[in-house]
C-alpha positions, 0 to 999 in steps of 0.5 A, a space after each residue: 491537561 489531567 490524564 484519565 485513562 491510558 491503554 497500551 498495545 506492544 508499547 516497548 516492553 508491554 504486549 497485548 494483554 496489558 491492564 489500562 490504566 484508569 486515573 479517574 481516582 488516583 491523586 498521588 500515586 506512586 509508580 513501583 518496580 524493579 529497575 527495568 521493568 518499564 516504569 518510564 515507558 509508561 511515561 514515554 507512552 503519554 509524551 509519545 501518544 500526546 506529542 508523537 515524541 519520546 526517548 528513541 531514535 525512531 518511532 519503530 523502536 518503541 514496538 515491542 520485539 517481534 510485533 508489526 504494530 503498537 497502540 496508545 489510547 489516552 484520555 485527558 481532559 482540559 478545562 472540563 472538556 474530555 478528549 481521546 487521542 489514538 496514535 498507532 505505529 505499523 513497521 513495515 520493509 520501508 520504515 513504517 507508518 502512523 496513525 493518529 486520531 483525535 476525538 472530543 466527547 460530546 453527550 457521552 460519545 466520541 466524535 472525530 475531531 481529527 484533520 485531514 493530516 497528521 501535523 494539522 491534527 497535531 497542531 489541533 492537539 496542543 492548540 487544545 491542551 496549550 503545552 508544546 513538549 518542550 514545555 511539558 517535559 520542562 515543567 509538569 515531566 521531572 524526568 530521570 537523570 533531569 532534576 538538575 538540568 538547571 541547578 547543574 549547569 555552571 552559575 555563568 551558563 544558568 542565565 542562559 539555561 534558565 533562558 531556554 526554560 522560559 522560552 526567550 530564545 523566541 526573543 533571540 530570533 526576533 533580535 536576529 530578525 531585525 539585524 536581518 532586517 537593518 541589513 537588508 535596509 542598508 542594502 536597499 539604501 545603498 543599492 538605491 543611491 546607486 540606482 540614482 547616480 545611474 539615472 541622473 548620468 542617463 538625464 544629461 543625455 535629455 538636452 541632445 535627443 530634444 536637438 536632434 527631434 527638432 532637426 528630424 521633424 521637417 524632413 519626416 513631414 516632407 517624406 510622409 506628404 511625398 508618400 501619401 502622393 505616391 500612394 493615391 497614383 498607385 491607386 489609380 493605376 491599381 483599377 487599370 491593373 486589376 481590368 487588365 487581370 481581368 480580361 486576361 483570366 477572361 481570354 484564358 477561360 473563353 480559350 479553354 471553353 473554345 477547346 472543350 466544344 471542339 472536342 465535344 464536337 469530335 465527341 459527338 460524332 463518333 457517338 453518332 457513327 456508334 449508334 447508328 452500327 448498333 441500329 444496323 445489328 438490331 434490324 439484323 436480328 430481327 429479320 429471322 423473327 418468325 422462324 425462332 419463335 416456331 422453334 421456341 415453341 418446339 421446346 417448350 413442349 419438350 421442356 413440360 415432357 421433362 419436368 413430368 418425367 423429373 417428377 416421378 424420378 424425384 419420388 421414386 428417390 424420396 421413396 429410396 432414401 426413406 427405405 435407406 433411412 429406416 433399415 439404417 435406424 432398425 441396424 443400429 436399433 439391432 447393434 446396440 441391443 448386440 453391444 449391450 448383450 455382448 456387455 453383459 456376457 463378458 460381464 458375467 464370464 468374468 465374474 464366473 471366472 473370479 468366483 470359480 478362481 477365489 474357492 481357495 479362500 475358505 480354505 485359506 481362512 481355515 489356516 489363518 484362524 488355526 495360526 490366530 488360535 495358536 497367537 493367543 496362546 503366545 500372548 497368555 505366555 508373554 502376559 505371564 512372564 512379564 509379570 514373572 519379570 516385574 516381580 523379579 525387577 521389584 525384588 532386584 531393586 528392593 536388594 539394591 536399595 538393602 544393598 547400598 544401605 548396607 555398603 553406607 552403613 559399613 562406611 559410616 562404621 568405618 568412620 567411627 571406628 577411625 575416629 574412635 582411634 584418634 579420641 585422646 581426652 574427652 568422649 565428643 558425644 558426651 564430653 567426658 574423659 575416656 579411658 584407655 580401656 573404656 577405648 579398646 572396648 569401643 573398638 572392639 565393638 565397632 569390629 564385631 559390628 563392622 564383622 557383621 556388617 560385611 558378612 550381611 554385604 557379601 550374602 547380599 551381593 551374591 544374592 542380587 547377582 543371582 537375581 540378575 542372571 535370573 532377570 536376564 534370562 527372563 528378559 531373553 525368553 521374553 524378547 524370544 516370545 516378543 519376536 514370535 508374537 510379532 512374526 505371528 500378528 501378520 496372520 491376523 492383517 491376513 484374515 482381514 484380507 482374507 475376510 474381505 475377499 471372502 465378502 466380495 465373493 459373496 457380492 459377486 455371486 450376487 451380481 452375476 444373478 442381476 447379469 444373467 436377469 438383465 440378459 433374459 430381459 434384454 432379450 424380451 426388450 428386443 423381441 417387443 421394441 414398438 421401434 423396431 415393429 414400427 420401422 418393419 412396417 414402414 419397410 414393408 409399405 415403402 417396398 411396395 410404393 416402390 413398385 407400382 412407380 411407372 417412370 421410362 427412364 430411357 425417354 427421359 435421357 432422350 428429351 434431356 439430350 434434346 433439350 440440351 441440343 437447343 439450349 441455344 434458343 433461350 439465348 436467341 430469343 433474348 437477344 431477338 427481345 434486346 434488339 426489338 427494344 434497343 432499336 427504338 431507344 437507339 433511334 431516339 439516342 440518334 435524334 436527341 445527338 443531332 439536336 446536341 451537335 446543332 447546338 455545340 456548333 452555335 455555341 462554338 461560334 459565340 465563344 470565338 467571337 467574345 474571344 477574338 474582342 477580348 484579345 483587341 482589348 488586351 491589346 490596347 493595355 499592354 503598355 501601361 503594364 510597363 508604367 505601373 511597374 515603374 510606378 510600384 518602384 518610386 512608390 517602395 523607395 519613397 516607404 523605405 526613406 519614410 520608415 527609416 525617418 519614422 523609426 529614428 523619430 520613434 527610437 529618439 521620442 521612445 529615449 525621451 519617454 524613458 528619460 521622463 520615466 527615470 525622472 519620475 522614478 528618481 523622485 521615488 527612489 530618494 523618497 524610499 531611501 528617506 524610509 529605508 533609512 527611518 526603517 534602519 533606525 527602528 530595526 536598530 532599537 528592536 536589535 538592541 531591545 530583543 537582546 540579551 540586555 534588553 527584554 530578555 534581562 528584564 523578564 529573567 529579572 521579572 521571574 527570578 524573584 517568583 521562583 525565588 519565593 516558590 522555591 523556598 516555600 517548598 524547600 522550607 517543608 523539607 528542610 523544616 525550614 533549615 535552608 533558603 535559597 537567594 539568586 544572585 543576578 550579578 557579581 562585581 569584576 575581580 580585575 575592574 569597575 563593573 558586574 558581571 551577568 550571571 545567575 549564582 544559586 546561594 544557601 543558607 542553612 544552620 552552617 552559613 550561607 554559601 555556593 550551591 555547589 558546595 552541598 552534598 548528594 541528598 541535600 543538592 537534590 532537595 535543593 534541585 527539586 524545589 527549584 524544579 518545582 517553581 519552574 515547573 509552576 512557572 512555566 506552566 503559567 506563562 503558556 497559558 496553562 493550569 499545571 494540573 499534573 506533576 510527574 517525578 521521574 527520580 530522586 530517592 535514590 540519592 536520599 538517606 533515610 530522613 531525606 527520603 522522609 523530608 522528600 515525601 514529605 515535601 510532595 505530600 505538602 505540595 498535592 494540593 497544588 497538583 490535581 494529580 501528582 506520580 512518583 517513580 521509583 524501585 525503592 521497596 519501602 517507599 511503596 507504602 510512603 504514598 496513598 495510592 499505588 500502580 505496581 509495574 511487573 516483568 513477564 513472559 508476556 512482556 511488563 504488567 500492571 496493578 493498581 492497588 
C-alpha cells in the first residue's frame, strides 16, 4: 500500500481548513512539530480510514471537540492500481453512525467498489491491500513507545511474542481445534459402544417375538373368515333395511301431502265465498249509474267556469306582484342615494370641524420657531464653552506633566545629595579621589539646585490648583448649558409635529372640496338615473293594466263552494268504474276456483289410495327390524375380536421389523467406531504438529536466521559495523541435562558479546530499531504484500547527537528499500536532516499542515 493523498475534516485536533497532504512527490519525509500539535494524529487518520481502527476507545472520540461530524479521504496505490477510501463519522444522541465508501480509479474517474454493508466493504479493502491492521502496525508502522515491543520482553517470552508477531496464533487455534476433534471422536466412540450394548440387549428378544407371532396366526385367520361371513350377511340385510326406510319416508311424505290437500280445500272454499260477496257488492254499485253520470256532467261545467275565474285572479295577482317588486327596487335605489348623500354630508361636517379646530396650529408654529432660534444661540454658546474647556484641559495636562517632572527631578537630586554625603573615597563617576572641600562644594550645589526645584514645584502646584478650579467652573457651566439645550430640544420635536398637523389640515381642505363636488355629482346622478326612470314608467303601465281587468270575486266564491259540496262525485264515479271492471274479473276468478276445487278433490282420492298401500307394506316388514339389530350386534363383536388380534399381530410384526433395523444399524455403528478411532488418531497427530514444538517451532527456527541477517545489515549501517546481533533459541538447563526453549538476543560490540538487556538506552534503541525494521520486512513478505511504506513515530529523543546522526544515516541507508519513509519527531534540529518536511502547527482553528 502506497499513500498518495490524505484529506482531513474535524479529525481530532484538525479543523475544517486543513491543507491536503500530497504524498505523490514525497519519498523520505520528516513530520515535525511540537509535542501535542497532532503529528501522530495524521498517522491515526490513515489507520482509521483504511481499517476503521485508532488508539481511542470510541470513534466519537476522534471527532474534534465541539463538532458533530468528521471525514477522512485517503488515496493510495496497490500494484500500480489507484484507490480511494472515504470514511465519515457522525455524532448522535445515541452513539453515532459511520459511512464507508471504497472507490477505484478507472479511466481518470473514480468508480464505486462499495459493498452493501460496511463489514463487506472493509473485507474488500483488506483483500485489496493484503494487510490486516495488526500486520500493518507490527510492520509498516513503528508506533510511539512500541519499538521495543519484541526486544523489551523477557527472553523466555520473546519466542511467544515472535509467534504472535508472525501470526502463529493461527496454528494454536488449529491445534486447539484438532484437540476438540479428538475429544469429539472419543465421545462419539464411547456413545457408539454404549448404543451397541443397548442394541445387542434388545436383539435377544427376537426369538420370543417370532414364537408369539406363529401362535397368533391361526386365531387371526379364523377371526378374519368369520368377520367376512358376517359382513356379507349384513350387506344382504342392509338392502331390506334401505327398502324399509324408503317406505317409511314415502308414508310420511304421503301423510303430509294429504294434510296439505285438505288445507288447500278449506282455503279454496273460503275464497269461493269471498268472491261471491264481492260480485254482489259490485252489482249494487252499478244499479245507480245513470243518476251518477248526470250529476258528474253538471260538476264538469262548474269546474270549467272556476278555471276561467282562477286564470283572471292569477293574472291580477301577477300584476300586483310585479308592481310591488318595481316599487321595492325603486325604494332601494332611492335609499342607496340617500345613504351615500348622508355619508358625504357627515364627512363634510367632520372635516369642517377638524379644520376649524386646527386654526391654532399656525400661531403655535410661530411660537415654536421663536424657541428654536433661542436654541441655536444656546448651541453656539455651548460650542464656545466646549472650546474653552478643551483649552483648559490641554494646559492642565501640560502643567501636570511639568509638575510631575519637577517632582521626579527633585527626588533624584535628593537621592544624589544623600549619595554624596556617603562618599568617603573615590568618586563613583570618575573614580578619582575626592577631598572634603570638594565634597562640601558639591553638597552646596545640590542644596541650591534642590531649593530652586522646590520653589518651581510650589509655583507649579499653585498654578495647577488655580487651573483646576477654573476647569471645574467651566465644566459646571457646560453641564448647566447642556441641560438647557436638552430642555430646548423638545421644541424641535414639537415643530415637526406641528408641521405634520399643518400638512394634514391642507390635505383635509382638499378632501372637503372633493366631497362638495361629489355631493353635487350625486344629486345629478339621482335625477338622471336610467333605472329609476325605467321603474317609474313600468309602475305607470302596471297600474293602467290592473284597472282594465274584469273579475267577479263573489261569483268565484259561490262556484268554489258548490264544487267543494260535490267533490265526492269523483270518488263515486271512480268506484263505479272499478265495480264495472272488477265484476267481470270476479266472475272469471270464480270459474277458475271451481275448476281447482274439482282437481284438488281428485288428487286427494289418489294420495289416499297410495298411503293405504304403503302402510300395508310397512306392516309386512315390521318384524325384520329386530333381525337386523341382532345381526348388527354379532358383527360388532366379531369386529372387536378381529381388531384386537390384528393389533397384537401388528405390534409383534412392528417389533420384529424394528429389531431387523437395529441389527442393520448395529453393523453400521461398528463400522463408525472403527472410523472414529482412525480419525481420533489422525487429529492427535495434527494437534502435536500444530503445537509449539511442531510447525510453530519450525517456522520460528526458519525465520530467525532471516531476521538476524536483515537486523545485522541495518545495525551495521548505524554503528559502522561495530555491533552484531545473534539470536539463540535454546540454552542448557542448569540443574539437569537437556535444553530450555528461549530466545536470547546476544549483541557483540568492541567490548565483547553480552546480553541485550545490558546495553544503554541509546544503544538499545539502535538494536530495537534494526530488529523492528527487519521484522517489518519479514511480516510484509509473509502477508503477501510488498512493504512500500515505513512509518517511524519515535526514537530520536533517547539518542545523543552521534546516535541521532547514526540513526538518520541508517534511515537514509534503507530508503531505497521503501517507496516512502515517514519519520515523526519534535526535535527542532532534525528538521533539516531529511530532504522533505511536513510541518504541523496548532492554532485557534486547530492543527494545520505545511509541506516544506
